Structures are given as C-alpha cells and as structure tokens.
Backbone as numpy.savetxt, mean C-alpha at the origin, in Angstrom:
# Nx Ny Nz CAx CAy CAz Cx Cy Cz
3.15 -13.21 -3.71 2.61 -12.05 -4.22 1.47 -12.26 -5.22
0.68 -11.52 -5.35 -0.60 -11.64 -6.16 -0.63 -10.79 -7.37
-0.57 -11.45 -8.62 -0.48 -10.60 -9.77 -1.66 -10.92 -10.60
-2.27 -9.84 -11.17 -3.35 -9.81 -11.89 -3.15 -9.36 -13.36
-3.57 -10.04 -14.42 -3.37 -9.71 -15.68 -4.45 -9.17 -16.58
-4.38 -8.21 -17.39 -5.53 -7.91 -18.30 -4.98 -7.91 -19.64
-5.48 -9.00 -20.44 -5.02 -9.06 -21.85 -6.04 -9.95 -22.48
-6.37 -9.54 -23.69 -7.29 -10.32 -24.53 -6.58 -11.44 -25.16
-5.42 -11.44 -25.34 -4.55 -12.33 -26.03 -4.07 -13.40 -25.07
-4.51 -14.75 -25.10 -4.18 -15.76 -24.04 -2.65 -15.93 -23.97
-2.05 -15.87 -25.37 -0.64 -16.22 -25.36 0.14 -15.40 -24.62
-0.23 -13.99 -24.40 0.57 -13.05 -23.61 0.25 -13.58 -22.15
-0.78 -13.69 -21.81 -1.19 -14.03 -20.42 -0.50 -15.31 -19.88
-0.52 -16.30 -20.74 0.09 -17.64 -20.49 1.62 -17.47 -20.44
2.19 -16.68 -21.22 3.59 -16.41 -21.18 4.03 -15.89 -19.78
3.20 -14.87 -19.56 3.70 -14.22 -18.14 3.37 -15.12 -17.04
2.17 -15.96 -17.02 1.83 -16.75 -15.98 3.07 -17.84 -15.99
3.34 -18.35 -17.03 4.44 -19.60 -17.03 5.79 -18.83 -16.48
6.14 -17.75 -16.94 7.42 -17.17 -16.49 7.39 -16.97 -15.12
6.25 -16.43 -14.52 6.22 -16.17 -13.00 6.12 -17.54 -12.15
5.52 -18.64 -12.69 5.47 -19.80 -12.25 6.83 -20.48 -12.06
7.70 -20.24 -13.08 9.13 -20.74 -13.25 9.87 -20.09 -12.27
9.96 -18.80 -12.38 11.08 -17.98 -11.72 10.60 -17.60 -10.35
9.22 -17.50 -10.15 8.69 -17.07 -8.78 7.69 -17.96 -8.23
8.06 -19.26 -7.90 7.12 -20.15 -7.45 6.45 -19.54 -6.11
5.07 -19.78 -6.00 4.60 -19.33 -4.79 3.66 -18.12 -5.05
4.02 -17.35 -6.18 3.27 -16.13 -6.62 1.81 -16.54 -7.21
0.77 -15.95 -6.94 -0.47 -16.17 -7.56 -0.77 -15.28 -8.65
-1.30 -15.80 -9.66 -1.48 -15.26 -10.87 -2.95 -15.41 -11.42
-3.75 -14.46 -11.78 -5.19 -14.55 -12.14 -5.06 -13.68 -13.50
-5.58 -14.19 -14.62 -5.75 -13.38 -15.85 -7.18 -13.04 -16.24
-7.45 -11.92 -16.94 -8.80 -11.60 -17.19 -8.74 -11.03 -18.47
-9.74 -11.06 -19.60 -9.67 -10.71 -20.91 -10.34 -9.17 -21.13
-11.01 -8.80 -19.96 -11.71 -7.50 -20.15 -11.64 -6.43 -18.88
-11.70 -5.20 -19.25 -11.43 -4.35 -17.96 -12.47 -4.50 -16.93
-13.87 -4.93 -17.49 -14.83 -5.08 -16.37 -14.61 -6.22 -15.62
-14.01 -7.36 -16.22 -13.93 -8.52 -15.48 -12.74 -8.33 -14.42
-11.56 -7.59 -15.00 -10.53 -7.22 -13.95 -11.04 -6.38 -12.81
-11.81 -5.43 -13.11 -12.28 -4.42 -12.04 -13.04 -5.11 -11.12
-13.99 -5.92 -11.56 -14.90 -6.77 -10.66 -14.02 -7.62 -9.69
-12.98 -8.34 -10.24 -12.18 -9.24 -9.48 -11.47 -8.29 -8.43
-10.81 -7.27 -8.88 -9.82 -6.57 -7.84 -10.89 -5.90 -6.73
-11.84 -5.25 -7.24 -12.88 -4.43 -6.25 -13.63 -5.49 -5.24
-14.23 -6.51 -5.96 -15.29 -7.21 -5.24 -14.68 -8.55 -4.66
-13.87 -9.23 -5.57 -13.39 -10.53 -5.16 -12.27 -10.58 -4.40
-11.20 -9.80 -4.62 -9.77 -9.69 -4.01 -9.97 -8.46 -2.91
-10.85 -7.66 -3.10 -10.85 -6.43 -2.09 -9.58 -5.61 -2.13
-8.91 -5.64 -3.20 -7.82 -4.68 -3.22 -6.48 -5.45 -2.68
-6.64 -6.79 -2.60 -5.40 -7.54 -2.13 -4.67 -8.06 -3.31
-4.17 -7.10 -3.99 -3.39 -7.49 -5.16 -2.14 -6.67 -5.07
-1.11 -7.24 -5.51 0.33 -6.55 -5.41 0.59 -6.11 -6.72
0.50 -6.60 -7.88 0.83 -6.24 -9.18 -0.31 -6.46 -10.18
-0.46 -5.24 -11.13 -1.40 -5.35 -12.25 -0.43 -5.21 -13.43
-0.64 -6.13 -14.34 0.09 -6.23 -15.55 -0.88 -6.00 -16.65
-0.87 -4.98 -17.47 -2.06 -4.62 -18.25 -1.44 -4.29 -19.81
-2.11 -4.85 -20.72 -1.86 -4.96 -22.05 -2.75 -3.75 -22.54
-2.20 -2.57 -22.73 -2.77 -1.42 -23.21 -3.38 -1.50 -24.41
-2.88 -2.24 -25.36 -3.65 -2.37 -26.83 -4.80 -3.09 -26.81
-5.07 -3.96 -25.76 -6.34 -4.73 -25.48 -7.55 -3.89 -25.46
-7.35 -2.68 -24.71 -8.46 -1.92 -24.36 -7.88 -0.64 -23.79
-8.09 0.57 -24.53 -7.33 1.77 -23.94 -8.21 2.28 -22.71
-9.29 1.73 -22.33 -9.95 2.31 -21.08 -9.18 1.62 -19.99
-8.24 0.62 -20.27 -7.41 0.15 -19.12 -6.39 1.05 -18.37
-6.22 2.16 -19.08 -5.23 3.21 -18.35 -5.99 3.93 -17.47
-7.39 4.23 -17.76 -8.18 4.94 -16.84 -8.58 4.06 -15.60
-8.79 2.82 -15.97 -8.82 1.89 -15.08 -7.70 1.81 -14.00
-6.61 1.73 -14.49 -5.39 1.68 -13.91 -5.29 2.80 -12.83
-5.60 4.10 -13.38 -5.48 5.34 -12.50 -6.51 5.15 -11.34
-7.88 4.58 -11.78 -8.81 4.64 -10.64 -8.38 3.55 -9.49
-7.84 2.54 -9.99 -7.50 1.50 -8.86 -6.25 1.99 -8.17
-5.40 2.83 -8.82 -4.28 3.42 -7.92 -4.90 4.29 -6.88
-5.81 5.14 -7.30 -6.61 6.07 -6.49 -7.19 5.32 -5.28
-7.74 4.24 -5.48 -8.43 3.45 -4.52 -7.49 2.62 -3.68
-6.73 2.02 -4.30 -5.63 1.09 -3.68 -4.33 1.46 -3.98
-3.66 2.45 -3.38 -2.46 3.17 -3.77 -1.29 2.28 -3.62
-1.42 1.20 -3.01 -0.30 0.30 -2.89 -0.11 -0.83 -4.07
-0.99 -0.72 -5.00 -0.94 -1.60 -6.03 0.15 -1.15 -7.07
1.00 -2.03 -7.55 2.03 -1.67 -8.55 1.51 -1.97 -9.85
1.80 -1.25 -10.94 1.42 -1.43 -12.31 2.47 -1.64 -13.29
2.38 -2.60 -14.02 3.26 -2.78 -15.20 2.44 -2.80 -16.58
2.70 -1.88 -17.42 1.84 -1.70 -18.74 2.95 -2.56 -19.81
2.10 -3.16 -20.88 2.94 -3.60 -21.93 2.05 -3.22 -23.16
2.83 -3.12 -24.29 2.20 -2.64 -25.62 3.01 -2.95 -26.78
2.50 -2.97 -27.94 3.09 -3.25 -29.23 3.81 -1.94 -29.66
3.63 -0.76 -29.11 4.10 0.37 -29.66 4.09 1.39 -28.53
4.75 2.55 -28.70 4.88 3.50 -27.58 4.18 4.67 -27.69
3.10 4.77 -28.64 2.47 5.88 -28.89 1.62 6.43 -27.69
1.24 5.52 -26.93 0.46 5.79 -25.65 1.36 6.01 -24.21
2.63 6.03 -24.59 3.47 6.11 -23.45 3.17 7.26 -22.54
3.03 8.45 -23.11 2.54 9.65 -22.37 1.49 9.50 -21.45
0.48 9.04 -22.01 -0.82 8.79 -21.21 -0.64 7.68 -20.12
0.20 6.61 -20.54 0.46 5.69 -19.50 1.13 6.05 -18.35
2.22 6.94 -18.50 2.96 7.28 -17.46 2.08 8.36 -16.45
1.02 8.68 -16.85 0.26 9.60 -16.02 -0.39 8.77 -14.85
-0.34 7.34 -15.01 -0.73 6.42 -13.97 0.36 6.08 -13.18
1.54 6.48 -13.43 2.79 6.17 -12.53 2.94 4.71 -12.40
3.25 4.01 -13.59 3.45 2.61 -13.55 4.88 2.43 -12.95
4.94 1.12 -12.55 6.31 0.76 -12.02 7.29 0.43 -13.14
6.78 -0.03 -14.21 7.58 -0.37 -15.34 6.65 -0.46 -16.73
7.47 -0.25 -17.84 6.72 -0.34 -19.26 7.30 -1.25 -20.02
6.75 -2.35 -20.65 7.48 -3.45 -21.46 6.87 -3.11 -22.84
7.88 -3.48 -23.80 7.42 -3.21 -25.03 7.32 -4.74 -25.78
6.24 -5.05 -26.42 5.84 -6.29 -27.04 6.61 -6.32 -28.47
7.06 -7.50 -28.72 7.03 -8.87 -28.10 7.97 -8.90 -26.86
7.56 -9.64 -25.79 8.40 -9.69 -24.46 9.70 -10.26 -24.87
10.61 -9.59 -24.10 12.05 -10.11 -24.12 12.07 -10.47 -22.53
12.64 -11.65 -22.46 12.72 -12.18 -20.96 13.49 -11.40 -20.07
14.64 -10.96 -20.57 15.46 -10.08 -19.62 14.76 -8.81 -19.09
14.00 -8.18 -19.94 13.05 -7.18 -19.38 11.83 -7.39 -18.64
11.32 -8.45 -18.89 10.24 -9.05 -18.04 10.58 -9.23 -16.70
11.90 -10.07 -16.78 12.23 -10.26 -15.35 12.83 -8.86 -14.57
13.06 -8.16 -15.37 13.66 -6.83 -14.69 12.30 -6.19 -14.13
11.36 -6.08 -14.62 10.14 -5.60 -14.23 9.60 -6.12 -13.02
9.47 -7.56 -13.10 9.13 -8.28 -11.90 10.09 -8.07 -10.71
11.23 -8.06 -11.03 12.44 -7.88 -9.91 12.20 -6.44 -9.28
11.89 -5.50 -10.05 11.75 -4.08 -9.46 10.41 -4.08 -8.68
9.40 -4.94 -8.99 8.35 -5.18 -8.14 8.57 -5.85 -6.89
9.30 -7.11 -7.05 9.59 -7.80 -5.86 10.45 -7.05 -4.76
11.52 -6.30 -5.28 12.23 -5.40 -4.38 11.58 -4.31 -3.66
10.60 -3.86 -4.37 9.81 -2.82 -3.81 8.73 -3.37 -2.76
8.30 -4.34 -2.97 7.50 -5.06 -1.97 8.22 -5.38 -0.65
9.39 -6.06 -0.92 10.27 -6.34 0.32 10.50 -5.13 1.07
10.90 -4.08 0.36 11.19 -2.74 1.06 9.98 -2.28 1.89
8.78 -2.49 1.35 7.76 -2.01 1.93 7.38 -2.64 3.37
7.86 -3.97 3.54 7.84 -4.67 4.84 8.34 -3.81 5.96
9.46 -3.22 5.90 10.08 -2.44 6.88 9.36 -1.04 7.03
8.63 -0.76 6.03 8.09 0.70 6.16 6.55 1.03 6.19
5.81 -0.21 6.15 4.33 -0.21 6.13 3.68 -1.17 7.14
2.57 -0.62 7.55 1.85 -1.52 8.43 0.50 -2.01 7.51
0.49 -3.33 7.65 -0.56 -4.05 6.65 -1.79 -4.43 7.60
-2.97 -4.05 7.20 -4.17 -4.26 8.02 -5.31 -4.36 7.05
-6.55 -4.89 7.81 -7.63 -5.02 7.08 -8.57 -3.79 7.44
-8.93 -2.94 6.74 -9.97 -1.83 6.89 -11.17 -1.84 5.88
-12.31 -1.84 6.64 -13.56 -2.20 6.00 -13.54 -3.31 4.74
-12.83 -4.40 5.34 -12.82 -5.38 4.43 -11.87 -5.36 3.27
-11.07 -4.48 3.19 -9.94 -4.32 2.19 -8.49 -4.38 2.90
-7.64 -4.98 2.19 -6.27 -4.84 2.68 -5.76 -3.53 2.38
-4.95 -2.89 3.46 -4.40 -1.52 3.28 -2.86 -1.61 3.79
-2.03 -1.10 2.91 -0.69 -0.86 3.61 -0.60 0.57 3.74
-0.01 0.79 5.05 -0.05 2.35 5.44 1.45 2.61 5.88
1.99 3.77 5.19 3.11 3.87 5.66 3.55 4.36 6.89
4.34 3.99 7.68 4.59 4.24 9.15 4.71 5.73 9.19
5.53 6.40 8.34 5.65 7.75 8.48 4.57 8.59 8.25
3.50 8.09 7.64 2.27 8.89 7.32 1.14 8.88 8.61
1.51 7.87 9.52 0.67 7.84 10.68 0.96 8.90 11.69
0.01 9.66 12.03 0.12 10.70 13.10 0.07 10.21 14.61
-1.15 9.50 14.56 -1.45 8.85 16.03 -2.65 7.91 15.75
-2.73 7.15 16.72 -3.69 5.98 16.80 -4.59 6.04 18.01
-5.90 5.93 17.77 -6.87 6.00 18.86 -7.59 4.70 18.81
-7.77 4.20 20.07 -8.55 2.93 20.44 -9.88 3.06 20.88
-10.94 2.72 20.20 -12.43 2.83 20.57 -13.12 1.53 20.58
-13.31 1.06 21.76 -13.82 -0.30 21.86 -12.87 -1.34 21.36
-13.42 -2.17 20.46 -12.51 -3.18 19.96 -11.86 -2.65 18.66
-11.95 -1.60 18.29 -11.29 -1.04 17.01 -10.28 0.03 17.25
-9.39 0.10 16.22 -8.30 1.40 16.27 -8.76 2.21 15.06
-8.50 3.46 15.47 -8.60 4.40 14.34 -7.19 5.09 14.15
-6.65 4.78 12.81 -5.34 5.30 12.64 -5.60 6.58 11.73
-4.95 7.72 12.33 -5.13 8.95 11.64 -3.83 9.32 10.91
-3.93 9.27 9.55 -2.65 9.41 8.70 -2.78 10.69 7.78
-1.76 10.88 7.00 -1.73 12.02 6.10 -2.66 11.52 4.89
-3.01 10.36 4.62 -3.76 9.87 3.78 -5.12 9.53 3.96
-5.63 10.09 5.11 -7.03 10.00 5.60 -6.88 8.93 6.82
-8.09 8.66 7.34 -8.12 7.77 8.58 -8.63 6.39 8.23
-8.11 5.35 8.96 -8.34 3.89 8.75 -8.97 3.19 9.95
-9.79 2.45 9.71 -10.42 1.61 10.85 -10.08 0.32 10.94
-9.64 -0.25 12.06 -9.36 -1.83 11.92 -9.58 -2.38 13.39
-9.94 -3.67 13.28 -10.02 -4.44 14.63 -8.67 -5.04 14.97
-8.43 -4.19 16.04 -6.96 -4.64 16.64 -6.83 -3.90 17.95
-6.02 -4.56 18.85 -5.89 -3.88 20.27 -4.69 -2.94 20.21
-4.63 -2.22 21.14 -3.47 -1.32 21.31 -2.11 -2.07 21.43
-2.21 -3.16 22.14 -1.15 -4.17 22.27 -0.59 -4.66 21.03
-1.48 -5.18 20.32 -1.18 -5.83 19.11 -0.69 -4.79 18.07
-1.13 -3.55 18.11 -0.57 -2.44 17.23 0.95 -2.08 17.68
1.11 -2.01 18.90 2.44 -1.69 19.47 3.45 -2.75 19.03
2.88 -3.92 18.81 4.02 -5.06 18.37 4.31 -5.04 17.10
3.49 -4.29 16.36 3.68 -4.31 14.89 4.34 -2.75 14.48
4.36 -1.89 15.39 5.02 -0.55 14.99 6.35 -0.35 15.25
7.15 0.51 14.61 8.43 0.79 14.90 8.63 1.59 16.17
9.88 1.94 16.53 10.17 2.66 17.75 9.70 3.99 17.97
9.36 4.67 16.86 8.87 6.01 17.09 7.48 6.29 17.59
6.85 5.04 17.53 5.38 5.12 18.04 5.51 4.66 19.62
4.74 5.50 20.33 4.77 5.20 21.72 3.44 5.42 22.43
3.05 4.60 23.34 1.73 4.62 23.92 1.76 5.90 25.04
0.78 6.68 24.88 0.93 7.87 25.80 -0.42 7.94 26.51
-1.18 6.85 26.36 -2.56 7.02 27.11 -3.11 5.52 26.85
-4.01 5.15 27.64 -4.73 3.99 27.70 -5.36 3.53 26.20
-5.74 4.67 25.65 -6.45 4.59 24.39 -5.57 5.25 23.20
-4.44 5.81 23.47 -3.83 6.48 22.25 -2.37 6.17 22.14
-1.89 5.90 20.93 -0.41 5.81 20.61 -0.09 7.00 19.61
1.13 7.59 19.87 1.46 8.63 18.98 2.89 8.42 18.44
2.90 9.14 17.19 4.19 8.97 16.46 5.03 10.23 17.01
6.03 10.02 17.68 6.70 11.07 18.39 7.40 11.92 17.38
7.74 11.55 16.34 8.35 12.25 15.14 7.33 13.22 14.65
5.99 13.19 15.10 5.17 14.23 14.62 4.81 15.22 15.72
5.34 14.97 16.93 5.12 16.00 17.83 5.91 17.38 17.86
5.16 18.36 18.01 5.71 19.66 17.88 5.92 20.24 19.33
5.09 20.00 20.34 5.14 20.52 21.77 4.56 19.58 22.48
5.29 19.60 23.91 4.63 18.77 24.89 4.14 19.64 26.07
3.07 19.13 26.64 2.48 19.71 27.78 1.83 18.64 28.69
1.50 19.05 30.01 0.68 18.08 30.63 -0.86 17.81 30.06
-1.26 18.71 29.25 -2.64 18.56 28.54 -2.41 17.57 27.31
-1.34 17.45 26.75 -1.23 16.44 25.63 -0.12 17.03 24.74
0.04 16.47 23.53 1.17 16.50 22.80 0.63 17.19 21.41
1.02 18.34 21.12 0.53 19.28 20.00 1.32 18.62 18.73
0.65 18.26 17.62 1.18 17.90 16.45 1.31 19.05 15.58
2.07 18.91 14.67 2.38 20.00 13.55 1.17 20.58 12.92
0.06 19.69 12.63 -1.03 20.07 12.08 -2.21 20.82 13.21
-1.75 20.77 14.33 -2.65 21.52 15.34 -3.37 20.44 16.28
-3.53 19.22 15.73 -4.07 18.07 16.54 -3.47 17.97 17.97
-4.36 17.77 19.03 -3.73 17.64 20.36 -3.97 16.03 20.66
-2.96 15.25 20.97 -3.10 14.12 21.34 -3.10 13.98 22.97
-4.04 13.25 23.65 -4.09 13.22 24.96 -2.92 12.40 25.64
-2.58 12.87 26.80 -1.57 12.03 27.70 -2.07 12.01 28.88
-2.01 10.54 29.50 -2.36 10.42 30.81 -1.21 10.57 31.72
-1.56 10.60 33.06 -0.57 10.79 34.04 0.60 9.56 34.13
0.04 8.57 33.84 0.83 7.24 33.92 2.06 7.48 32.90
1.70 8.27 31.75 2.75 8.14 30.74 3.65 9.52 30.67
3.16 10.42 31.41 3.76 11.72 31.35 5.24 11.86 31.46
5.64 11.21 32.55 7.10 11.21 32.84 7.77 10.52 31.73
7.52 9.48 31.25 8.08 8.60 30.30 8.24 9.43 28.93
6.98 10.20 28.55 6.93 10.85 27.16 7.72 12.19 27.52
7.84 12.67 28.59 8.68 13.91 28.76 10.20 13.76 28.57
10.53 12.72 29.04 11.94 12.16 29.02 12.39 11.70 27.49
11.35 11.07 26.87 11.59 10.60 25.68 11.40 11.71 24.71
10.64 12.79 24.87 10.86 13.83 23.87 11.90 14.89 24.02
12.54 14.76 25.26 13.58 15.63 25.45 14.88 15.03 24.82
14.75 13.69 25.05 15.95 13.04 24.25 15.84 13.23 22.62
14.59 13.19 22.41 14.51 13.30 20.83 14.77 14.67 20.30
14.62 15.67 21.10 14.98 17.02 20.64 16.61 17.25 20.77
C-alpha cells in the first residue's frame, strides 16, 4: 500500500511512518510539508497511484480543498485527516474521509484507521478492475462497467463513471473479469447484469445503448440470458 502524508511537523510524519514500518512492513510512505509538494507528487510523480492520504488539517486549511480535488480526480484514494481540534470536522467530512484522528495520536486509534483502510483495499480486490488509463492507475468497480469495446490494441471501458482507455486484449480482460462479463462479439464484452433485452441485432442496455452480438455468440448469449432471467 502506498501512503502519502501532508504535515509541516516532522514529528507527526515520522511517528506515522515509524508506526507503519513496524506494523505494516512493505507499505510505502512518502511525507510532504506543503499542499503544493503533495499535489505535485500525487498528480505528476505517482500519477494517482496512491492508496491513502494522511493529512494534518491544521498545517494548511487548503488541504481540505486539495483532498476534495484529489478525490474527484482519483476516487479510489482513501483519506485520513488528523487535527488538534474538531472545529473543522464539518468541513472535513465533506471530503468523505475514511477516518478522522484527534491529536495527539493514540496508537489504538491510529491502528484502527489503518486497519479500516487495509480491509477496504482487500475488499476492493474482488470488486474492482485495476488498470492503467492515460498514464494513471485506475480502479474501476466491476458493477459500474456496462460493456467493453476493443479498438486496435486498446480497450474502451464504458462505465457509469465515464469511459476509460487502456492497452489490453479482449483475452486479457476476460481473464480479469468476473462471470457476469461475457464476450458477445470479437470486439465486445458485455456485463450481462446490465442487459435489458436481447435480440439478433444486439443487446439493449438499461440506458438505451445497443451492444453488438455476432452470429458466433448468439446461441450462447440467448441461453445465458434466458438462464439469468
């Protein structure tokens, strides 16, 4: 797991880093003293490949807005805020953090916050597809994927959260996807849970999209969708 810390006080960053090194060997930790340095690292250096942001709110109140922006851009990043007081709690929770810690740190609560993040990440393994899209790591919920289209050496994933492009073959994608995803055409994979109606022309999804189906897969898809219903 990759953790990034924002704190002007080195003793806080060091305590978190030492705690993680002791309790969670193998986790990577980077610490930054300013919102600019952290934002530059997450956007440019790590390309969003960060699992957890730990942010000392009192160091810079702009950090709350930064956290919201990062969540919008990288929705799979989890955030833990910490502060000497709770006056900013209402503003903090607008950013939908995983946890809030009160300073000075109490080890039992620090461990509780990290465990919540660890468990959430492990649960994601069975619920998300991890891929590189436009140079950034993306975790896409299986349930959000409507269908996938192959164009040349790329795949386009059409999801409820937008479309994503990645270099991957249909075969590689099928090996990573759960059973509700079925190849229905040489260039298409469909999430059968999103199919509303089947015909020889294609499969009509709930939002009106029509996913093509080739003759090779018509019998298989008809039988599968009949069983699903």
